[in-house]
Every structure is written in structure tokens, then in C-alpha cells.
N, C-alpha and C positions, 0 to 999 in steps of 0.2 A: 833806669831800670831795664829798659830794652837793650841798652848797650851791655849791661852786665849779663843778661841772658845770652846775648850773642857771643860774648866773650867766653862764657862757660861752654856753650854749644860748639863753637869753633875749636876750643882747646880740646874738648872730648873727641871731635872728629879727627884732629891732627894726631892725638895720642893713639887712636885706634884706627888709623887710616885704612890699613889693609882689611880689617874686619868690616869697616863701614863700606868699602868698595865691594866686598863679597856680598854683604847684606843687600846693597843697592842692586847688584847683579841678579841676586835671587828674586828680589821683588820685581825687577824688570822682566825676568823670565816668566814669572807667574802672570804679570800684567799682559805680556805678549800672548800667552795661552788664552787668557780671558778675552782679550780683544779679538782674537781670531776665532775661537770656539763659539763665542756668543754673538759674533757679528751679525747684525740684522739691519736690513735697509727697508724702510717703509716708503714705497713710491706712490701710495694712494694719496693724491692731492686733496681728496675729500676729507681726509683726517688731519689736515693742517690747521683746521680751526676747531673750536670747542664743539663737542658733539652733543652735550646735554641741553639742547634748545628745543623749543616746541616744534619748529619747522623740521629739525633733524629727526625728532621722534615720529612726526608724520611721514617723513621721507622713508624712514626705516620700515614703518608699517606698509607703505606703498610697495617698497621693494620686496618685503616678505610676501605680499600678495601677488606681485608681478616680478618674480626674480629675473625674468628674461631681459629686464631693462637695466640690469646692473652688471658691471664687469664684462662688457661685451667686446668682441672684436667684430669687425666686418670687412668682408672682401668686396671690393668695388670693381665691377666689370663695366667698361665703357667703350663705345665705338660709334661710328656714324651710321651703322645699319642695325636697327633695333632687333631684328630677328636673329642676326648673328650673335648679338649680345645676349639675347635670351637663351640661345642654344648653348653658348659657352658657360653661361651662369648655371644651367642645369648640370652640365658636365663637372664643373668645379665644385658645385654643391655636393654631388654624389661622391666625388673623390675625397672631400673633406670628411664626409660622414663615415668613411671607412675607418677612421681613426677613433678608437674608443675613448680617447681623452676628451672628446667633444660630446657633451651631453645633449646639446641642442644645436642643430644646423638648420636655419630657416631662411629661405629666399622668398619673400612675399610676392615678388613679381612673377614667379614661375610655379606657383602652387596650382593644384587642380581648380581651386576656386577662381584664381586669376585667369587661368586658361578658359574656363567656362564662361566667365562674365566680362572678359576683356572689352568687348564692344560696348557694353553698358557704361564703361568708364570714360568713353569718348564724349565730347560735347556733340550736340545734335548736328551742327554744321559739318564737323569732321566725319561723323557717322554717315551722313547723307553723301559726302564726297566719296567715301569708301564704297558704299553701295553702288554709286554711279560707275565707279571704276570696275567693280565686279560685273555690272551689267554690260559694260563695254567689252569685257573679256569673256563674257558668257559663251560665245561660240567656241573659243579656244578651250575653255574649261570643259564644255560639253564634249568636245572631241576627245579629250583626255579621259573623261569619265566613262565614255562609251567604248574605248579601245585601249588595251594595255600596251599597244605598240605605238610607233610614231605615225602609223597609217592615218589615223583620224585627223591629226593636225595637218599632215601634208595634203590630204583630200580637202580639208576645210580651206587651206590657203590656195590650193589649185582652183577651187570653185570661185573664190574671191577675185583672183587675178584674171581669170578667163571670162568673168561675167562683165556685162556691159553696164552694170550698176556701179554707183560710186563705192569706193573702198570703205569698209566698215570703220566706225569711229575708233574702235579699240585696236586697230591693226598696228599702229605705231608701238603700243605697249607690247604686243605679241612679238613684233619684229625685233625690238630691242632685247627682249628676254631670250629669244632664240639666237640672236647674235652672240650674246654672252655665253650661252651654252655651247655654241659651235666653236667659239674661240678657245674655251677651256678644253673641249674635246680634242681639238687639233694640237693643243699644247700639252696634252696628257695631264692636265690639272684635274685631279679627282675630287677636289673640294666640292661638296654639294652646293647647289645654288639656293640661296635663301629666298625661296619663291614667295614667301609672305611679304618680304620687302619689295619684290618685283611686282606682285599683284597690287599692293597698296601704294606703289610708287613713292616710297620713302627715300629721300635723298637730301642733298644740300650739305651745308656745313654744320648742321645740328649734331650735338653729341648726346647720345642716349646712355642711360645708366641703369644698372641693376645692382642691388646690394644683397649680399648673403650675410646674415647675422649669425655669429658663432659664439656659443658660450662653452668654454672649456673648464676643466678642473685645474685649479691653481694648486701649486705645491709650495706652501708657506714654510716648509722645512728646509728650503734651499735659499741661497742668496738671491737668485733671480726667479721668483715664483711663477712668472709668466713666460719663462724662456721656452718651455716645452710647447706651450700653446702657440707662440709666435713662430717657433721653428717648424712646428707641424704644419702650420698654414703655408709657410714658404715652401716646404717640401711638397705639399699637395699641389700648389700652383705650378711648381717646377716639373712635377712628375705626370700630371694628367695630360691626356692627349685629346685633341679635337681638331677637326679640319680648319676651324676658324680661329684657333688659338692665337696665331700670329697677326690676325686682323683686328684684334681688340687689345685693350690695355687692362691689365689686372694688377690691382694694388691692395694693400691692407691698411686699415686704420682702425679707429675705435679706442675706447678707454684702455683696454689691455695693451695693445701695441704702443700707445702713447706713453703709458706708465712704464712699460718695459724699456722703451727707448730713453725715457727720462732717467731711470735708475742706471742704465748702462752708461748714459752720457755723464751722469753725476759722478759715478765711480771712476770712469776713465778720465774725466776732466780733473777730478781731485788727484788722481795718480799723476797725470801729466803736469798739473800745476805744482804739485808737491815736489816732483822730480826737478822741474825747472827752478823752483825756489831753492832747493838744496844746491843745485849747480851754481846758481847766481850767488848764493851765500858763500860758497867756496871762493869765487872770484873776488867778492867784496872783502872777505877776511884776508885773503892773500895780499891784496893791494893795500888794505888799510892797516892790518896788524903785522903781517910778515913774520909771524912766529909760529912754527909748527906746533909747539906745545899748547899755545893759547888757542890755536885753531882746533886742535884735538879736544881740548877741554870744553870749548864752546859747542862743538858738534856732539860730543858725548852727552852734555847737559841737555841740549835741544832734543836729541833723539830719545833720551830717557824720559824727558818730560812729555814728549809726543806719545810714547807708548803708554805711559801711566794715564794720560788723559784719555786715550782710546779705551783703556780698560775701565776708567771711571765712567765714561759715557755709557758703556754697556751695563755697569752696575747701578748707576743712578737713574738712567733714562730707559735703558733696555733696547734702544734702537737709534739709528740715524734716520733722518729724513733728508729730502733733497736740499734743504736749507742748512741744517745743522752740520752736515758732513763737511761744509766748507771751512769749519773751524780748524780741522786737521791741517789745512794749508795755512790758515791765518796764524796758527801757533808757531810755525817756523819763523815768522817775522816777529811775533810778540814775545814768545818765550825766550828767544835767543838774546834779547836786549839785556836781560838781567845778567846772564853769563858774560857777555862782552864787557859790561861795566865792571864787574868783579875782577875779571882777568886783567883788564887794563890797569885797574887800581893796584892790583898785586904786582904787576910788572913795574909800575912806577915806584911802589914802596920798596921793592928789592934793591933799588939803587941807593937806598939810605939805611935799610935795616936788614937783619938776617931773615931767613925763610920763615921761621916760626913767627917772629914779630910782624913780618909783612903780611902773613895770612891773617893774624889777629887784627891788624890794622885794616886790612881789606874788609873783613866782616863787620867790625865795629863802626867804621866810618861810613860804609855804604849800605850796610844791612838795614838800618831803619828806613832809609829812603826807598830801598828796593821793596821792603815789606809794605810800606805805605802805598807805593805804586801798584803792587800786586793786589792789595785789598781794595783800593779805589777802582782799579780796573775790573776786579771781580764784582764789586757792587754795581758798576755800570752795566756789566753783562747780565747780572742777576735781576736787574730792573725789568728785563724782558719776561721774566718768569710768570708774573701775574697776568700777562696779556691773554686775550681770547685766542690769539693766533698761536696755536700749539707748536707749529713749525718753528717760529721765532723763539717761543718760550723754551723749547728743548735746546735750541742753540745757546740761549742765555745760560741755562744750567750747566751745559757742557763747558762753555767758555769760562764761566765764573770759576768752576772747579779747576779748569786748566791753568788759570792765572795763579791760583794758590799752589798748585802742583809745581809750576815753573819756579816760584819763590823757594819752596822747600828743596827742590832738586838742586837749584843753583847754590843755595847756601850750605848744602851738604856735599854735593859731588865736587864742586870746584876746590874747596880747601882739602878734601881727601885726595883728589887727583894730584894737586901740586905738592902735597906732603910726601908723595912717593916718587915724584919726578924732579928733575933738575930745575934750577931757576931759569926762566926764559931769558933770552938775550934782551939787553936794554932796548927801549923803544927808539926808533929813528923817525925824524919828521918826514912827512910826505913831501915829495918833490915840489908839488904845486901849492901846498897848504900855506906856506909863509907868504908867497907872492899874492895869493888870493886874499888872505887876511889883510895884507897891506893895502891892496887895491881897494877893498871895500871900506877900510877904515879911513882912507885918505879922501874919499868922496861920499861923505855921509848924506848930504842933501840929495845928490843924484840917486843914491841907492834908495833913500826913503821915497822920493818921487816915483822912481821906477816901480818900487814895490806897491805903492798906492795905485798907480795906473794899472798894474797887472791885477791887483785885487779887484778893481772896478770892472775890468774886462771879464774876469772869472765870475763876478757877481751877476753880470748881465747874462752870461752863459748859464749860470745856476738857476736863474729866474725862469728859464725855459723848461726846467725839469717838470715832469708830470708823473703821476702814479698810475701804473697800469695794473688794474685790479684783477685782470683775467689770469687765471692759473695757466692758461695756454702760453702766456708770455715767458714762462720759465722752461718751456720745452724747446727742443732743437727745431728751429723754424725750417731747416732744410731737410729734415727727415721725411721719408716717404709717408709716414702716418700723418704728419702735420700738413704737408703740401696737399695730400689727398683730402684731409678734413677741410682745409681752406677752400679747395675747389668745390666740394659738396656744399659748403656754406654759401659760397658766391653764386652757385647755381640754385640756391634755395631748396635743396633736396633735404638737408638736415640742418640743424642749428645746435650750437653748444650753449646758446643763451636762451634757455627755455625753463619755464617753471611748470610744475605739476600741481594743479589744484584739485583736491578730492571733494567732489560734491556728494550730497546725500542721495540724490535721485536725479532722474532725467530732466524733470522740470527745473530743478535748481541749476543743473548744468547749463541748460539753455538760457536761463536768466543771467547767469554769471558770464556766459559767452558774450551776451549783448553788453553787459556792464564793463567787462574787461576790454572788449574790443574797442570801446569808445575812448580808451586811454591813449594819449599821444605816444607813450613809451611802448605800446604793444603793437606789433605788426600783424599778428595773426593769432586767432584763438580757435582751437580744434577740440571738438567733443566726439565721442564715439559715433554719433549719428552722422557726422560729416564724412565718414568713410563709406556710407551707403550711397550708391550712385544716384545722382540727382536727375530730375526730368525723366523718370523711368517710363511714364506713360507715353511720352513723345517718342522716346527711343524704341520702346517695344512696338510701337506702331510702324516705325521705319523698318525694323527688323522683320515684322510680319509681312510687310510688302516685299522685302527682299526675299523672304522665304518662298512666296508665291512666284516671284520672278525667276529664282534659281532652283526651284524645286526639282526640276529635271536632272540637275547635276548630282543630287544626293540619292536618287533612286535608280540611276543607270546601272546596268549590269555590264561589267568590263569583260571584253573578249580576252581569252587566255591563249589564243593561237599565236605562236611566234612569227615574226616577219622575216622571211629569208633575206640574207645579206645582199644577194644580187638584185632582188626586188627592191630593197631599200635604196641601193645605189641608183637604180634606174629612176626611182621616184624622186630622189634628191636632185638629179640632173634635170628631170622634167620640171620640177618646181623652180629651179634656178632659171630655166628658159622661160617659164611663165612670168616670173618677176621681171626679167629683162624685156620681154615683149610689152608688158604693161608700162614699164618705165619709158618705153619708146614714145608713148603718148604724152600728152601735156596736161593730164588731169590729176597728177600726183603732186601733193604739196612738197615744197623744197626739203623741209626737215624729214618728212617720211621718206622721200626719195633717197636721201643720204643713207638712212637706216636700211632701206631695201637693197640699195646697191651693194652695201657691205654684206648683207645677208646672202645675196645671190653668189657673190664671190666665195664666201665661206662655204656655201653648200656645194659648189663645184670642187673646192679643195677637200671637203669632207668625203665626197664621192670617190675621189682619187686616193684618199688616205688608206692606211691599213684598216682591216676590219675592226681592230680594237678601238679605233677612234669613233666608229659608228656605234659600237656597243656602249662606249662611254657616253656618247650623246644621248642614247636612250636612258641610261642610268641617271644622268643629270636632269632629265626632264620628267620622265614618267613617274617613278616612285615618289620623288619629293612633292610634285604637284598633287598627286593622288592623296598623299598624307595631309596636305593643306586642305583638300576638299573634305577629307574626313573630319578635320578640325572645324571647318565651316559648318 
């Protein structure tokens, strides 16, 4: 019965070959329009699994209440000096906020709340250490607070070096800071000194991070809905200016950049893989078939089936995801098989029969097997459709339809094509095929043993396979967004492996924290109360003592009289001499002596330098330190 149907169909196609080719061309043109006009790529990995679950409904309610936690981008600023990182973070935040596409730009570490309560978030031991350092620097800070020129600092140091008393404990910190300011002044380096880092003596190899969370408006009407968001962030980072910009590292990551990178990678990878497959297919057909007509028929059949499948995907599913789009590449290998079998069978039949009879023989003899292969392959792919994993289910639907399309196109286009073209040249054996077949047939036992051994080796390798359930595994591991995310996870700043549990009240949240925290699979549980600074009574007591100790800094009235340049030069030379005289004694520690020796030399150079260097010295020291006093 199937043979009769194929006989009638092929006879009809041959009899109306030109009309059939025109009809196929029109259908392909329409399919091309549908595939392009309706093309949509869903890069949201959260939608790759079934959505109508209890946890998903809870998640949707949570996101509806707190939309700032969904579809975020974040800009990560990192460096070895925290105040430089802080200042750059504020600058890049303000630059991003200028773009109206961003509805929310939030940098939690540099908010007025964070600035006001920063010291309360330190542990008591660290806070005590900072207060001690401020106490050591108190004379230096007092000199700045009482005089808007460098006179106060120079007088302070003059008194210290000419006194018979031991040098004050905080002199090393003051000397190191002035050394840096003098070096920058002589070099013409106008970058302001991060005096908060200098005062708190933050250094070493530690990396400090600030994160700016950005929520932008996505445009789902275009192929890349997050493109404008990501491009806007990159533009803001490239365009903003700040003296410390080159001293820190600025990168972007987050859900939106990751998904944008994934969809770009998926599309570009599919394009590259598809192009490579088409090129390799040409090479294989040229070597194996060596008939231009057969190659043309095979390629036309494959391309037509590919276009029809792309249109079917948009009509049946409505979108591609980062998994289903790979079938467009798979089709090149799967769909071309049917055409190759039919073409080679026709080539063989033409050596014994006429064109019409050979085409009928081709369809009737191979058609049932091709239809069976197409249906079984479609069933295999469609078995994915009922799964909870929507990404795979959609690929199954597209692939199943693609297999049926491949059968229909092959059994229609191939006979129509050859009906209007000349008979292909007879097949010629491949140069190596006979010798290879003879070699294998003459050594059956060795071939069998070698095959078995190879299978065992492959089985051992296959046994090491594991399933990576993280959706991060399907993203480009070398992209900036992924490397940044991995770094933040390794530093325990953020995590992608987190659950949100919605409690009814504060007491339940506290109880759940204890219960969940006891689980071996849980590393940390946080509730809103954990973001309130701990040990506040102890810390407020420390800060109260610091307030009494440093109170004079905050009530001093600063002199506004400028210091004449000639006077300043004389004072710098006098201070350099004071330092050298004190170093001539033996009461200066080795480390402090090195710092003071450098400072004396720099002061003499500064006195001999152009006036602009001394003006810069003033600008690098006085206004920035006074700003830090205002913050304190």
C-alpha cells in the first residue's frame, strides 16, 4: 500500500516537475519570511523548566513584591585601596544614572546610610584599632583643622623635631602620608590622595569590592532584549572620568549580562557551527559522490528543509531557547541523509533504467525505509515533549517536526529536481574503498577484538561522565560576566546557589534561621535582622570615647589667610633641616628614619621646584583631609 502511494506521488511530481519546483520555491520563500520576521530567542534560563509549580508561584509573588531582585545587572568595582574603590563607585553610579533606560541604580556600599553608619559595621577590635590610629594622628589632624594652609602641619612637625621629647607615636603615619603627597606634587600627579586609606592604614594584598546594582528596561521586541542595557553600561564605564579610574578594576556581571552573553554566544555559535557544517558537507560530498547534480540536489533539499523547520519552530513553539536552537545545526547532518540515500539510489538505477523508471524505482524502493526512519526519529525527539524541562521539550517538538519535514522535502524535491535535469554521471568507486573493505574482511578476528577493546576503553571513559545541573554551565566560562561572577562567589560576596524562604513574621524567620542553619547543605542563613550592626552598645561606647578624644578637631575654626609662596619655601627648607638634625641623633627607629630621610629630601626638592608644585602639595593635603574630618 505504501509503495503504491509512493508510486502515485512520484509519478505526479515527475509529470508536474516544473510546477512542483515553483510551488516548493514559493513555500520556501514564505517560510523564510516567517523564520526571519517571527524569530525570537528566549535567553531566560529560569524559563527552561516548568513554571506552574508551588515554588515558582511563591517566587513570582516574591519578585512582584521585591522587583529589584529580578533581571539585574551589576557593576563590580574592585581594588586594593577601599576609599579609591568607594569614590570610583560613586562616580560610575552617577554616570550610569544619567541614562533613562535604567529605572534603578543602587550602590549599597556608598549610600548616605552606609556613609553615616560605616564605623558601626566594623567589629569592635577593628573599630578600636581605627580609633587608636586616629588618636596617634590627632596632632596632625588638629593642625589641619585649625589652619587651611600648610603652616599648621609644618609648625607641628617643627616642634616635634626640635623638642627633646621622644617623637610622637603617630609620626611614621604622618611622614609616610606627606611623602606620598610630596612625590605626587613633584611629579605633577593631580590625583587626590585617598586620605581615608592613609588615616586608617589600609594596605596589603587584600582586594576590596563595591557593587552597583542596576535594573534597566528590557526591549523584548528585538532579537537581543538586553543589548541596550549591556551596551549602556559599557558606554558609561568607558566614558566616565575619575582620577582613580585607572587604579581600580571595573567589570559587569549579573543575570542580564549573563543572559545577553548566552544568547549572543548561542546565536553566533549556531551560525559558526552551521557554516562549518555546510563547508564540511561540501567536502564530504565532493569526495564521496563526485557528481555536481547530486551535490546540488542534496544541498537544495537540505537548505529547503532547514528553512521549513525554522518556520515550523516559530509557528509551533514561537521561540528558540539556548538549547533548541542547536537543532538548526543538527538538521544539516540529520536531514541530509535522506537526500543522499535517494540521490545515490537514483544514480545507481540510471545505469539500468531510463530516467522516469529510475526515479520511480528510487522512491518505491527507498521511500518506505526513509519514511520509517523519519517517523521513528521524530518519535524519539518528540519523547522529550512531555518532560518538565521546557528547554529540552521545545527542542523535541522542533526536532520531531524537522524530521517529518526532511522526509517530505526529500521525497518531493529530489524527484522533481532530477526530472528537469540531466542524468548524473555513473558512480565511480572511491580510491581507498576497495582496499579498506578487503583489509577488514580478511582479518575478521583482529577487527572484532580491536573493536571490542576500543569499546571497553570508551565505556571506561563514559563511566566518568557526570551531570552538571547548574545552568551556569551552559554559559561562556571565559566571558567577563562569568569570570566576575565566579570571583565574587569565591570571595563569598554573592552566591548563585541561594534559596529565598518567605516567613510570616520575624519570630518565624528567626526560628527558621536556626533550623535551616543546622543543615549540612546550608552554609549561611540570613534574615533582615542580620543586616543591623551587631554589638552596637560596645561600639557606641568606643565611638563616644573617640568623640571626647577628637572633639577638638570638629569644632576648630580654620584660618582663611593664604600662605605666601616665599614663606612656604622658607618653612619647607627649615623643616627639612629640622628633620636632618634630628636624624643625626640615635633616638629614631630604623623604619621611621627611612621615611624621614625620604621626606627631608623631598621637602628640599619641593622648595626648589616651581610654585605650581607647592600649590599642588597644598591641594593634595588640605582640602581632602578637611573633607575626611567633616565625614568623621
